[in-house]
N, C-alpha and C positions, 0 to 999 in steps of 0.2 A: 534487700533489691539483689537479686544471685547474680551474679559478676556474667552473666551473656547480657543479662538488662544494662546495667553501669558501661559492657563494649559499647551495646549501642548507642546508648546517651554520645557518649563517646563518636561515633563516629559520622551522627548526630550533627556535632558543634563541632566537628573536621570538617564539615559539609558547606553548613550554614551560618557561620562564627566570624564574620568577612568586616564586619564595622568596626573591629579596632586591632590593627595591628598587632600588639603589646599580645593576643588573644592567639588569633594563629602563629604568633613562631611560640607561645608555652604550649600548643598544641602539641606541635610537629616537635615538642623538647620530649614530652612525657611519653608518647608514642608506645616504645618499650619498657614503662617503667606500672605495671598495673598497681601496686601500692598507690605512686600518684593520684592515677585518673579513679582510681574506683572510693580514692577519699576527697575527689573533684567533682564526685560523679553520686556517688551512694546514695545521697537523696539531694531536698531541696533547701538551698538557707531556709530553714526558718525564719518567718515572719513571728511574732510574738509583742508584749507591748511596751517593745521596748525598739522596732523596727525590723529593721535588719543589722547586723554586724559580721563581718567573719571575714578575710583570709583576701588582699585583692587578689588576684588571676585568672584560671580562666574555668569553670564550670561553674555548674547546679547548685554545690556547694559554694561557691564563691561570691563577693562581690566585684561585679563586671557591668559595664553601660547591658548586658541583655536581662540580670537578674532585675539589678534598678529599674528597665525600662520596665521590664511583667511586673517589682511591685509597684511602680508609678500607674497600673494602666489600671492593676487592682483599684487603686485608692481612688481613681477617678468614676471608680462606676462603684464605689462603697457613696460617693460625694455624691457622682446626678441620683442618686437613687434616691438620696438623704436630703435633702438639701433645695429647695428650690431655685430659677436657671439667672434666679438675680442674685442669690449668693453662692454661685457657685463663682466661688477665687478660693485659690490655694497660692501663702507666703514662703518662699525660699531660702535657704541660706547655708552657707559652707564653712570650712576648716580650712585650714591650709592639709591637708592630707595628699597621699598621691591620689589621684585623680577626685578628690575631691570640685572640682568647678567643672573636672568630664561631665561626673555623674549629676549634681548641679542640673546641668545645661539640657542635657538624655534627663529629668525629669520633666527639664519646665517643658519641654518639646512634646512630651507626654505627652500632659495635661492641654496644651494648649490644642494638640492634634483632636483633647478628646471636646474643643471646646467651652475649656474651664480657665477662666481668664486668672495669668500668673506674676505677682511681686514679690521686685527678687530682689535681692542686695543687688550694687552696682559695684562691690567689692565683699571679701573675706570678711567675714560676721559674726560675735560671739553666738553660744544658743541664748542666751538671756533677751539676745534684741531677737530671736524667731521666735522667742512668746513673747513678747514685746510685741512683730510687730504684727502678730496675729488676729490680737485681738484690739490691736489699733485701726486697721485697715477689716474687721469689720472678715474677719478669713473665715471660710467656710475650716478650716484643716494649711494646715503648714508643716511640710519637713526642712529637715532640717543635716545632713550630711556630713557626716563626721563618727568617729567610731573613738570618738570622748580624749581616755587618758590611755590606751590600746596603745602596741606598739607599731612601728613603724606599717607593715608590712599588714594591717588591717584599716577598712573602711569603713561605713553605717550609716546609717538613713533612720532618724528617728521620724517620726509620726505624734503629731500634736494636732487635739482637735480643735476644735469654734473658740474653747475656754483658755488658748492657750498654754491647758495638761498638757503631757503624755498620754497618749491616748488610752481608755479604761480597755479591763480584759473583753468585752462586750464588743468593743468596737472592734476591736483587735484584731476578736475570732471574726467578725461580718469581713473583717479588708481579704485574711485570710480568703475564706469564702470566695473573693469576689475570683483573686489572684486566682486558682486549686481553677476555676474553671476556663482560663489561655495558657493555650499553649503557645511555650515564649518565643517560635522565632513566627507564629501565623499570626497573634491571638492581638496584637501589641500595634495599636495607631501611634504614631512619629512623624515630629517637626522638624526640623532648622530649629534649632537656639531665633538664628539671625531672623530667621522667614514668619517667627512667631513676633518675634517685636515689632516687623514689617506689619505682620500684618491687625497689632494694636493686641493683643492676647498676651504678650510678655513684655512688662512694664516695671523699670526698677522703682524701688521703697527710695521715695523722698527724703531728702536728707535731715528734712524736719522731725518725721520716725525717732532717722539715731539720736538729735538731739535733743527732743520729747527723751527716749528712754534717761539720757544723761542727767538730764534738771531730775528724774522720777528718780536717783540712783544718790544726790546730791542732796532730794527732802528728806531722806533717810537717818537727815547728823540729828546727832539729841545732845548738840550744843544749844544753850538759853543765846536770847539776841545779845547781841555785844561779848559774848563771855568768850579772852581769849583763852589761847589754847600755844603751846610750840607747834608751830606748823613746819620749822626748819627743820623739823626730828632727819637725820639724813637715813633714807631708803634709797635700802636696793632692789632694783624688782626684775624676774626673768619671765617675759610673757611663751618660757620653751617653747618656743616658732611658734609660736598660733596666736588664735584670734586676738586675745586683751591687749597687747601693743596700743592700738589705738587710744579704745575707749576706759581702759583699765588708766593712761596718763592724761588723756582728757580730765576724764573726772578729775581725777587727782590735784591734776595743776589748774584748772577753773573751783579746786576749793583751797587753795594756796600753799600744796605744797608744792614745791620746787625744790630741792634736793635732795633729787631725785635720779640715783645712777643706775642704766638699764645693763643687764649684761648681756654685752654685746652680740659672741656669741653665738645665744637663744635670741634675741630683739628680732630679730626679721622673720616672716612665713617661712620653714622648710618643710617638707612632711616625710625628707630622712631623721628625722632628730640627730646630728650629728653627734650633741655631745650631750643627747642623754636618751638612749636607745629604747626605753622605756618613760615616756613624759609627762608623770601622774606624780603630784609632788606629796605623795602617799611615800611614794620613795627616796631615801634618803640619796640613791645614788644621784635622782632628780636633781636634787636640793645643793649634791654638791658643788660645781662650780659657783654656782651664787655664795654660796657659804665662800667661796675663796675671794670671790668680791668682797661680803662684807667684811672678811678677816681684813685686804688688800685696804678698805679704805674707813676701818673700823667706821660701821656703819652704825645705825642703830635698830635699822630696823629690813628683815631681808621678804621677802615677799617671792610667789609661785605662782601662776595661775596653769591650770593644762590645757591645751591645745586647742578645744574650745570654750575654752572659760568660763565655766561653771562651779567646778572646783579649783579650790584657794589655799596654801598654807603657807607660813614662816614659822622664823629663826628667829631667835632672840638673847639677847645677850642674859646671858647672871650673876653671879653676886663674883663670881673669880672669870669675870669679861671675857667668859667661853660662851661661841653662838649654840647653844641649845634648841633644836626644831618640836615644836609642841606636833605631841598630834589633835587631830582633827578634833574629837573631843574638849577635846583642854581649849583651845581656841572657842567652841562649843558656850563649854561655860563660861569661859569665858566673857564673848560679848553678852548671852545670855544676861549673865550677875550683873553689866552694865546699863545694858539695854534698859533692865527693869531699874536700876535701881536710877539711874538718868529717871527714867518716867514720872516715876514712885515724885522722887524728890519734886521735876518740875512737873506735879498734878497731873499727867498724861498717858495714867495706865489708865484704861480703860474699864468700861463696867463689867466684864466681866472677861478680860485678859488670859491669852490661851499660846500656852506653846504646842506646839507642834511636833516630834521626833517618828526615828521610827526606833521601831522594835531592837535595834541590835545596837544602837542611840546607849550612850553612859546613861545610867540609869538617876547617876547621881543630879542629871540635871534634872529632874524630879523632885529633889528635895529643892535643892536651888530655888526652883515656878514655886516649892511649895510654901516656902520664905517669904516670897514676896504677891504671894494671896494669886499668884496665876495657874489656871489650869493644865493640866499635860493630856494630851490628848496622842495618847500611840499610832503605828502605821504600821504599816509590809515595811521593807526595804524599799526603796526606790524615792527619787525626790517627785512622781507621779504621784503618790498619796501625800504625800505633804501640800500638794500644789489641790488635789481633790478638796482636802479641809476646809484649804482658804473660801472654794467652788462655796459649800455647802453653809461656811459660813453668812454668806455674800448674799445668798436664797434668805439665807434668816432676816438679813438686814443688817447684820451683825458683821462686816468684814473689814473694821476697824479692831475687833476683839484679835485677833491674828497678831499678835508682837513678832512673832518669832516662830522659826525652825529651823530645823540644819540636821542630818546626818553627818554618823563616824566618817565617812567616806570621805568629809571636809571640804562637806555643801552646805552652802548659808544662805538666808533672806529672809529681809527686816519688815517686808511693803510686798502690801498686793499687787502690786502695776504688772507683775509679772509672775507666770505661776510654775515656776523651772529653777532648782538653784540657781543663782546669782556671783557669778565669782569679780565681778566689776564690786557690786552695792557688800563684798565680803570684803572685798579691797580699804574698801574705800572705810569702812565700819571701824576694821583690824590701826585703818592709821588714827581716825578719831579717835579712837581708846589708846592709843598707846600713845598721839597727846598730849588725851586731858590726862593720863595716869604721870609720864614723864613732868608735868607740869607742875603737877604736885609733891615729886618724888618719889614716883610707887613704880616700881618693873612692875612687870608680869609678870614673870615668872616670883616675885613678891604675893602679887597679889593672889596667883595657883596656889601658891602656899596657904593665904591667907584664906583662900575657901577649903581647902582641905582638911585647914583644923576646924574650921566652922561645919563642914559636911562629911568630915571622916574618908581617907583618899581608897577609892577605886582606881584597879586598875585595868585598865579594859583593851585588848588586844588583837590583831585580826591573822590567820594564818587561811595563807591559800594553797590549795595543792590542783596540782595541773594532768591533763586525760587529759592526750590530744586524738583526733581522730575517729574513727568508727568505735575502735576496743575501745577507747577512754571511756567516749560517750556512755559504753553499754558499764564501762566498771561503776561510776558512776552512779548508773541507777541501783547496781547492784549492792552498794555501797549506801547509800540509802535505806534500802526496803533490812539490811542486816543494821542500820543503826532504829531504824523505825517495830523492828521485832523486837527488840525492848534489851536496853543492859542495864543494869541495877547500879552501878557506879564508874562513877569517874572519877579517873588523878584522887582511889583511896578513899573520894567524897561520895558518900550515898546520891543519887538523886533520888530528888525528893520530888516530882511529877516532871513529865515531859508536855509541852503544849503541840501539839501537828496541827499546821495552818492549813495542812491540804486539804484539812475539814471544812475553810472555813470564821474560824473563831472570831467573839468581838466581831460581828457587823462585821469580818476582813475580808476581804478576796479570799479564794482558796489558792494556797501558794504548795511550793513545796519546801517548806522548811519550817526543820525541829529548834522546838528550845526546849535546854532542859537545866532544871531548877535544882540542885543541891544542895548539899548541906553545910552552910556558913556563910550564905548572902552573895554563894559563885552561880551561873549562869554558865550553859556553852548554847551559842545558835550553828545548826550547819546547816548549809543554804547552799543550790545549785546557784554559779553567776549565772543569770539572768544574758552576759554577755562573753563570758568566756569559754574555755577549755577547762571550770577550774570546781572542786568543790572548796568552800569559807565555811572556816570557822570562826567565831567570834570569842568570845573568854570572858567573860565581867571577874572582878574576884571583887571584895568591900575586906578589908582589914585595917590594924589600928596601925600601920605603918607602911611606906613603898617596899620597906626588904621583907615581910612578911608576905604583902600582897606577892611579891617577882616570887617569892619561893614557893609559893601556893601553884600560884599561874604553870611553872614552870614544869611543878607533879605535872598539873590536866593537860597540858603539852604534850610532854612529854607522853603518856596511855594514850591522849588518842591519835599519835604520829600513828602509832601498831595498826591503826583500821586504816588507815591511807596508801599503804605497800601495797 
């Protein structure tokens, strides 16, 4: 897009973007800043399989009431084309982020103005609750207004299909096609939220649906009837100012875990995230305040869920009494082993048990699964692909075969009641697993070390490189092209093979992902983030010891870094 075209877009928004005072003020503020105008208007915010995600603000490349309304109109047109009138219903939920409630109401008003029934949670609710409502209330689609774990300046709009999964690549393309037909100011039908409620087109989701969700989570317990465990373990919990406070605490307390201290500064919803600028349990800084609480209260376990409560991170004590953060892979391996062992012990293992994990999740999980006779299915990065596999099993009449799914980015799901990662379920199972082992005098650290002794040590790390703006987007494309041109060595190790998922390998959808297998049972995955202006590298190193693996990983990381400068 030329500079002249960008300026013309900006001028049109100056004239017509009057529905939000914040936007009008920002448009006035950037009038003399060509770089800010370019970044805000050089493209339309991309609608992909994750829906929309971007910085909140004025412009076509921003999250605002206009881009949300346009996307909602496109989704409405898609639903009206693909579903009979009696099935045209959309579920809506939202998290604690800035303007999430506003965007949820704007979207609901667009759906209602198009004659589509809307069911919306009365208050902010986690992503898994949205997935559950879509299926429970037989909706054609669902939207979750969230930017998950991104910094506070971001918001997003995740779209779900009638199966409760995030939409497929084809559905995203079809919705994008509908969106592209629309003029953002002229072609969007709208209705005020309260007018839609008065007309009976917008209804609140019944409390019974939320209660049923909590019961489904509690039903994931692997304790035998009458089995005793120490439920008085001391737990520190932080919802990181997001949506987890209600459902996580309710589920744990109704299950007998009452010795819970909530991190006060991060307890209530707050889209500014004042004490954790990056509200992501993957990041140690986001866990820092919770760690302080854990040390102060000498807690047994620290739990943290991200703003839309689909990811959960934990910390536990080591033998020296120091608190240690576990990675998503480590927690996932512990849960997988616990689920498999308990199911086998109780005779609850299905005939064809299945673990579903992403291609960037630790390969060690496959070794654990194989030990228990569990089949592993590898899918592309993104929990939607795990949800898709549950749906395929369901169509085969084998939904019970699914026993667990996880991804390295702290996402877990042990049941088929939802089709996305669920931190309510993750927190519940982690507490049960912790209490089960503690009752037997076993710590999670010692259990993890036992897994490493049994299956071999495997170090998995993630490194992200940021590329902001139009220039950054172009540079990411060039870097991926450079990797595709072929490299023979990474970190002094020869490249044994390279898998390019852009070709649609192993029956998986086409995706801009490269996986390099290196000599010595190591691998490197390179992929652009689907939600942030970042390139991500996932490094997996198997070795005899932690020290040997760390040294090898350091050499690989240093060599990779030169490609991203």
